[in-house]
N, C-alpha and C positions, 0 to 999 in steps of 0.2 A: 799330309794329303798326297796321294800318288798322282802321277800325271794323267792317268785315265779319268779319275774322278774330276780333276781340274778341267779337263777338256769337255766333259759332260756338262759341268756347271756353266762353262763359257758358252756352249752350244745352246743351252736352255735360255740363258739371258739374252743371247743374240736373237733367238726366235721371238722372245717377248718383245724386245725392242723393235724387231721387224714388224710384228703384229700391230703395235701401237703406232709405228711410223706409217704403215699402210693405211690405218684408220684415219690418221691425221691428214694424210695426203688426199684420201677420198673426200674427207670433209672439206678441205680447201678447194678441191675440184668442183664439188657440188656448189659451194658458195660462189665460186667464180661463174659457174653456169647460171645460177639463180640471179646474180647481179646483172649479167648480160641480158637475161630475159626481162628482168624488171625495168631495164632501160627502155624497152619497147612497149611497156604496159602503160595504159592510161590510169589515172587515179581510180576511175570507176572499175576498171578491170582488176586492179589490186584489191579493191574493196570486195569485188566478186569472189575472190579466193577466201574471204572471211565468212562467207554465207553458206549455211547448210540448210537443205530442205529434205523432207521425207519423200521416199519413193511412193508411187501409186501402184495399187494391185487390183486385179479383177479375179474372177473365179479360176482362171487358168494360170495366174502368176503375175509377175511384175510387168507393168506397162509404162510407157512414157506419157505422163499426164501433160495436158496442153500447157499449163503454166510452167511445169518443170522444163519441158522442151524449149519454151520461150526463154526462160532464164538462162539455160545452158547456152543456147545460141548467142545470147547477148553478152556472154561472159560474166553473168551475174550469179554464178553458183560455183563453189569450189569443191563441195562435198555433198554426199547424200547419205541419209540413214534409211534403213529398212528397204534397201534395194540390193538384191542378190539373185543368185542363179546365173549361170553362164549366159543364157539367152537375154535375160533382163539387163545385166550389166553391160553386155556387148552393145545393145541398142543405145543405151545411155552414153557409154564411152565413145561410141562412134560419132554421136552428135558433138561431144566436147572436142574430140580430136580432129574431126574432118569437116565440121560445119561452123567453126569459130575462127576468128582472125588469127589467134596465136596457137591454137591446138593444144591447150593445156589440159592434161587428163584430170578426170574426177577422182576423188577419193571416196570409196564406199565403206560405210561403217554400219555396225549392227551390235545389238546386245548379246554377245556370246559370253554368257556369265559362268555357267557350269556345264559347258558342252554346247555343241552346235546341232548336230544330228544325234550322235551318241551322247546321251545325257548322263552326267555323273551326279553324285549326291550334291544337294545344295551346298553352298560354300561353308556355311556354319557346320554342316555335317562333315564335309571333307576336312575341315580344320581339326575335327576330333580324331582324325587318323594320326595327327602329329607326325606326318610322313611327308617331308619336303619333296622327296623324289616322286611320290604319287601326285602331289599337287602339280609339280612341273609336268609330269607325264599327262595328266588330264588336260592341262591347258595346251600342251603340244598337240595332242589329238584334236582338241577343239580347233586349233589353228589350222591343222591339216584339212579338216572338213570344211571349215569356213572359207579358207582361201581357195579351195577347190570349187566353191560356188561364187567366186568373183569378189569376195570381200577382202579388204585391205586393212581393216581396223576394227577392234572391239572396244566397247566401252566397259572395260574391266582391266584390272581387278578393283573391286570396292575394298578399300583398306581402312574404312572408318572403324575406329575402336568404339564398341558400344557395350554399356552395362545396363541396358534398358530393354527388358524382354517385352514390354508393351509395344515397342517400336517394331513395325513389321519388317523393316529392312535389316534387322539384326540377322535375318536369315542369309543375307548376301555377303556377310563379312566373316572374319576369323575369330570373333568373340571379344573378350574383355581385356586380354593381356597385350601389353605393348611389345615385349620381346618376341613372343610367339607370332603375333600379328605382323611384325616387321619381317621375320624370316619367311613367313608364308607369302607376304607381298612380293618379295624378291623372287620366290620360286614361280609365282604366276607370271611375272614379267619375263623371266628367262624362258618359260614354256611358250608363251605367245610369240615373242620376238625372235627366239632362237639365237643362233650365233652370227647370222648374216641376214640382214633385212632384205638384201637384194635377191634372196631366194624366194620363189613364188609360193612356198608353203609356210611363210611367216606372215604375221600381221602385227600392226602397231598395237601396243597395249596402252591403256589409259587409266591413270591412277585417279580414283574418285572416292568420295565427293569432297573436294577440298574447300573447307575443312571444318571439323567438329560437327558434322551433320548427325553423327550417331549420338549426340548429347542433347537432342531436342527435348525441350521441357515436356514433362508428363508423357514422354514417349509418343507424342503426337507428330506424325510426319509433317515436314516442312516448318515445324514450329521453331520458336526463338531459342537461341543458345547464348547464355551468359556464363563466362568463366574467367578466372584470372589467367594472366599470361603464363604463369608457372605451370598450371595444369595443362594449358594448351601445348606448351613446349615439352613437358615431361610425358604426356599421355597421348595426345591426339596428333601431334605433328610427326613423331618418329617413324611410323609406317610409311608416310609419304616421302620422308627423307630417304628411307630405305629403297623406295622405287627409283628415286633419282640416282642413287648410288648404283642401282642395278641397270641403269641405262634406259629407263622408260622414256618413250618418245612423246607422250601427250599426257596432259592433266585435264580434269573436268572440274570446273567450279561448282559449288553446291547451291542448293535452294535456300538454305537457312541464313539468317543474319547471325553475326558474331559480335557480341558486345555493342549492339546498336548499328552495326554496319553490315549490309548484305555481303555474303562471301563472293558474289559475282560482281561486286563493285568495291572490293576491299584492297586498297593499295598496300596496307601493311602485310597481308598474307601473300598477295600476288606479286607485287613488285619488290617489296623490301625483303621478304623471306625467300620466296620461291626463286626469284631472279637474282636478288642481291646477295643473300647469304648462301644459297645452295647452288647458284650458277646454273640453273636449269635452262637448257637451250632448246627444248622442244616447244610445242605450241599448246595453248590452253583453249579448250572449247567450253562453252557454257553448258549447263544442263538445259533440258528442254524448256525454252522460254524463260530461263532464270534471270536473264538481263531485264526482260520486260517486267518481271515480277518485283523489281525494285520499286515499281510505281505503287502497287498496293501495300508494299512494305512501308511506304511513306518516305522513301529515300530519294526517289526521282519524281519530278513533277509530271512528266509525260514521257512518251516514247523517245522523243528527241533527246531529252535530258538523260534518259536511261542509256541510250546509245553512246552519248558523250562519256558518261561515267564508266561504262563497260570497257570501251577502248582505252581510255586514259588510265584506268587502273590495271589493265593487263589481260583482259579476256580477248584472245586473238580471233576466235570463231564464234559466231552467233548461231546456235542450234535452234532452228524453227521460229526464232523471234521476229525475223524479217526487218528489224530496225536498223541493222548495219547497212543493208541494201538500200533502204529508203532514206536514211538520214546522214550517214557518215560523210558523204561527199560535201554536202552543204556545211557540216560542222567543221570540216577541214578548211573549206574556203572562208569561213567566218573566223578562223583562228581559235576555235573552241576545242579542237582536237588537233594535236600535232601530226603533220603528215609523216613524221618519222615513226610514230607509233603504228600507223597503217602500213608503212613500208616494212617495219620489223615483223608485224603479224603476217603479212603476205609472204615474206621471206621464209619464216619458220614453216609455214604450211607447204610452200614449194619445196623446201629442203626435205621434208618428210616424203614427198612424192618422188624426189630424186633418189632418196635412200631405198625406196621400195622398187626402184628400177622402172617406174612408170613412164619416164621420159624416154628411156631406151626402147621400151615396148609397152605401150598402154594396154595391150591385150594379153599380157603375160600371165594374168590370173584367170584367163578365160580359155578353158580347155574342156570340151564336152566329154572326152574320154576320161579325163581325170575326175571330173565331177561325178560321173557314174560309178567309177571304181573306188572312190575314196570313202564315201559315207558308209557307215555301219560295217566296216571291215570286221571279219571275225576276231582279229586280234584286238580291235578297239572294244568290242563287246566283252571279250574275256577280261580285258583290263578294267572295264567299267564294273564288272561283277566283283573282281578282286577289291577294287577301291571301295565299293559300296559296303562290303563286309568289313573292311578295315576301318571304315568311318562310323560304324555302329557301336553303341556304348551299352554294355550290360550294367544297368543301374542297380539292379537288385536280383538276387538269386537265392531266396530262402528255400530251405528244404531240398536243395539241388534240383529244383524244378526243371532246369535246363542243364544239359541238352535233353531233348525229347527222346523217347524210346521209339525207334522206327519199327520195332516189333510189336508195338501196342495193338490191341485188337481194334481200337478206334480212337481217333483224336478229333475233337470238335474244333472247327475253325469258325469263329463268329465275329461279325463286325462289318461295317460299311466299306472297309478297305481291303477285305480279303480278296475279292475279285477285281479290284480297281486297277485300271491301266491308264487312268487319266491323272488323278491327283498325285500318283506315285512319282511323277517327274518333278513336282514342285513348281514354284514360281520361276519366272524368267527362264523357261525351258527352251528358248530359241526356236529352232525348227525340229525339235524332237517329236517323234510320232507318238501321240498319246493313245491312239487306238489302232494298234497293229504290231509295232515293234516293242513296245514296253511289255515287260514280263510281270504279271501280277503275282502276288503271294500264292494264290491258288495254283497257277501254272508251275511255279517253282516247286511245289510239293510233289509233283509227278516224278521227280527224280528220286524221291525217298519213300513214298507211300504208294500203295495200290489203291485204286478207286474205292474199294469196299472199306478201306481203313479211314476214309475221310468223311466226316459229318459236317455239312456246311449250313449255316444260316446267316443271313445278312443282319438280322436283328433290328437295325434302325438305319436311318440316314445320318449323315454327319451333323446336319443342322435341323432338319425337319422334325417338328414335334409330333411324331406319329409312332406310337408304341405297338402298332398292330403286329409287328414282327417279333415281339418279345416272347410270346408263347412258343413259337417254333424254335427260337434260339435257346430258351430254357430247356425245352424237350431234348434238343440235340446235346446240350451240355450234360444232362442227366444220363444219357446213353453212353457217353464217352469215358474212356479211361483217363484222358488228359484233355485240358481245355486251353485253347489259344485264342485270345481276343486281339483282333487287328483293328485298331481305332486311332483317332487323332483328328487333326485339322484338315480342311480342304486346302488345295494348293494355293487358292487365292485369299486365304486367311492370313498369309504373311507376304512379305514383299512390299513394294511401294504402295502407299496409301492404304495400308492394311494394319493399322494400329488397333490394339485391343486393350480394354481395361480389365477384362475377365480372363485370367490365365488358366482357367480350368479346361479340361477336355470339353469341347463344345457340344451343344445340343443335349439330347437325353442319353448320350452314351454312358455317362457316369451312373445314371439310374439303372441302365441295363447291367453294368458291372456289379452293382450291389445285388441285384436280383439273382444273377448267376452265382455269386458267392453264397447267397442265402440258400439257394437250391442245392449247392454242392459244398457243404462246409468242410469236407475233408479231402477234396480233390485238389491236385496241383493246377493252378491257373497261371498262365503266362500272358502278359500284356505286351503286345508289339505296338509301338507308338510311331506314327508318322506325323511330323509337325515341323514348323519352321522357326520355333522359338522355344525357350525354356517354359515349361508348363508347371502349374501348381498341382502336384501329385500327392498332396498330403493325405487325402482319403485313399487313393489307390494303393499306396504302399502298405496299407493295412488290409486291403481286400484281395490282393493278388500275391502270388509267391515270387514271380520273376517279372522284371520290366526290362524290355529290350528297346532302347531308343535307336530307331533306324533313320530318323529325320525324313526327308523325302529322298529316297536313295537312287532314283534315276532309272534309266532304261532297263538295266539288268537287276533292278531292286528285288524282285520276287525271288529270283534264283539265289541272290546273295543272302536274303533273309532265311531261306530254306537251308542254305549251307550252315548258317549260324545256329538255327533252331535244332538241327540234328547233329551238331558237333563236328561236321566236316571241316569247319573253320572255327577256330577258337577266338572269341571276341577279344579285341585288343584296344578299341577306341577309348578315349578319355575326354571328359568334358572340357571345352574351352570357354565355357560360360557357366555361371552359377545358376542353379535352380532354386528359387525361393520357396519358402514354406507357404507364403501367400503374397498377394500383390502389395500388401502394406509394407513389406520389407524392401520393396524396390525404391531406389537402386541398391543392390547388394552385390558385392564383388570381393574377391579374396584379398586384394591388396589395398584395403581401406586404411585409414589413419587410426591411431589408437585412442584419441580423445584424452582429456584430462581426468576422466573418471571411468576408466575401463572396468569391466567386471572382473573382480579377482578370482583366480582359479580356485582358491580355497573356500570361497563363499559366493557362489553364483547368485544367491538370492539377496545379497546385501542391498539395502535401500540407497537411493540417491546416486545411482550409477547409470551409465549410458546403456540402458536396456529397455526392452518392451515389458509390459506387465502381462501380456496375453500369450506371447510365444517366445521361444529362445531367440537370441541374436543370430544363432547359427542358421545357415541355409539347410534346405532339405538334402541337396547334393552339392558338394563343393567343387570348385574349379579343380580340374585334374583327376576327378573321380572316374573310375571305370573298372569293372570287375572282369575276371577271366574264369574259364573252367578249370584252370590250375591255380596254384598259389605261389607267390614270390616272397622270399624273405630277404630283408635288408640287414646287413651286419658289417661290423668293422669299418665304420666311417673313419677315415684318417685324413689329416692335413699334412702336407709336406713340411709346413711350418705354421706356427701361430703368429708369426710376425711377417708383415709384408711392407714393402716400400713403394714409392711412386715409380720406381724404375725396374722393379722385378715383379714376378707373379708367384702364386702358390698353386699347388695341385691338391684337389680334394678327390678322394677315392672311396668307393663303397663296394662291398661284395654283394652280388645279387644271386640268389639261389632259387631255382625252380623246384620247389618242394612238393609239388602236386603230382598228378598222374597223367598230365597231358603236355605236349610241347606247346610253347606259346611265346608271344611277343609281350614285352613289358616296356612301358614308357617311363624312363627314369628321369626325375625332375630335380633340378638344382634351385634352391631358394636362398636368398640372402636378405638380411635385415640390417640396415644402417641405424644403429641404436640412437645416436644423437647427431643432429645436423643443424646447420644455420637456418634451415627451414625443416619442419617436421617431415619425416619420411614414412612411407607405408610400412605396415607391420611385417610384410614380407613381399619379395619380388622375385618372379621367375627370371633366372639368369642363364639357364641352359637346360637342355634335355637331350636324351638319347633314346632311340627306340632299338631295343636289342631282342634277339631271338635266343631262347634257351630251350634245349631239350629237357624232358623231365629228368630231374636229378642233377642237371648241369649247373655249374656256378660260373660266374664271370665277374671280374673286377672292372668296374666302370670308373673312368677318371674324367675330371673337369679341370681345365686350367682357368684360373681366375686372375685377371689383371685389373689395373686401375680403370680401364675402359668400361668394365662391367659395373663400376661403382660410381660413375659420373652422373650428374644431374644438373638441372638449372636451378641456381639459388635465387634469392630474392632480388639480386641485381641483374638477373637474367644472364648470368655468366655460367657457361657450361664447364664443369670441372668436378674434381673429387676433393673430399675433405678427410683429413686424418681422423682416426677414432677407432671405436670398437664395432665389430661387425659379427652378427650371428649367421651361422650357415647350417643348412640341412640338405640332405639328399633324400628324397621321399617319393612314394608312389602317387601322392596327390598333395593338395595344399593344406590338408588337415593334419597338423603335427605340432610338436613343441620343439623349439630350438634347444640343442644340447651342446653345440660346439661354437667356439668363438675364435676369431683372429683379429689382430690389431693392424691397422694401417698407419705407418709412420712416414712423415715427410723427411 
């Protein structure tokens, strides 16, 4: 190694050491300042930092409600949710800083879930891009817009793994896979928090809902969760651990109980795992009144008892429950809550405020010019359009129905969501403008078609049982060369408290689809779907030629959909959650266990096997599925060795060729199966992926490095490690494949 290279290496390591040393010094300085401040604080003022209330609004924006003003002046509030805009946060912060004994600034939080003003696809949709850079870019833009309106903190990302399409909040997560979900979780945290929290364009991220909220029984929101510790550790905890590794500053406890203990009063998950095993140093906030809800759970006898449990088990801040403010002081005085716990909670919250720079300048997030100039920037809208297209999944494209022919004499656009500017933003759309900024599908068409080429009919409402628009829709379809149906759910049919038992397209929309097909037996029909969960499309796959899943695509959704329909953009999204054939298959996911009686490949109809008698075991659309307007061939899968030890790694490679007629992106997926373990292992697990771009005719060799870290799991003793044995490996375009290659791991 020459001296020049050596000097470069020394310089790089010196910079790394300096960076971490500076971070450690800053942390020590912050802690010293917090300790000094806390010596001046009364017990009630410390408790006040653990209290969060919601802001008040009138028709012109946020106002200082009488109770909120009183609590702030008394030092009985440390944070507020639903309070933003420069004007509103300035008025509130001024009270906290200038009209209280110690002048401690408030922390302002809001549900910035998939955008603030510029709205991106719902999180489940964004995950279908499999593009970590796009995930980070979307949350970075959201942080820019939110912080420009005085916000310091978002209650995102939601990193709950969910295999339950009935559950409305599946729309807020990254789907069913642990590995992909963990990578996406880290990307969100990096986007929201940036590289330096002291910069006024960053906001605190919050990993929620801790933990196992996505496994609610029967898919009913807030419902009970029962699972073994092995499943908890192998499936539901890893994305949360990933956020800790990424430096997330806050956690949110969940609504559900876990194995009989509510998660907002669960010492095992909050103190033993989060604090003890993972060394999380940020603060934990409850979900909205989730501490109080331990009473109807039957775990706390009253609000005093709930406050005791919440603080003792590790929830640092009470969101809207009011019980910390009312009861903690007495509980400490009676010895039922350790004052050390209150001190720890207060210190963590104050440290977050120091990291944000709020003690240096409480008004640093309050800048009228920045507020006006930051939202809906042209570059933000352009990025939202790009991401919406990349998040859409082409589920089916029979007879090459797509892309549409922009030279067609006429194309019929039918359905309740063609001209929609409201539902297209999806649930949890923060302060996205639903009637003005959002681009409908109809508006998006103007870039590709002239007015005389478009035939439009609404046909029906999303839910209303009124078929009076059917005749006009059918008439339009008969006149057209091609037919596009834009249908799906309303935005409020997924999200919190929006569970469904029927996974069909809602209302009489399916009836309209059947009538349009009957009236046009030989025409190409495309179904564009907006929805927040996997749907049962078992009928629709036989009634339409193409299905384009666009989820709820956000502010620029209509333009992005038009880009896809007319081939300006080649679809590249792939599912991150399984689509069942019917609700009776639920839960269904790609990485299930094999059972002792799997269906043999040679005789799928054999009796007394683990199968249904009315439908196949297979889903309608598998995890990782997604089509393109071009085609990709996989060939020459090779392993650098079929023998691996605990101390080395192997490399798997495959040749990908764009064999079609259009440039495009392909998402290459690596799967591994541990054939025999001390506890049974899933039939396959995603262990890596790469999104690559190939011009038509181009080939590229994609490689993955596999180490023992990729093979570890929690065994029956809850020890995290790897076991020697035989492993199957595949590199594939989706999770529907048969393993053909094997390697051995030797200790």
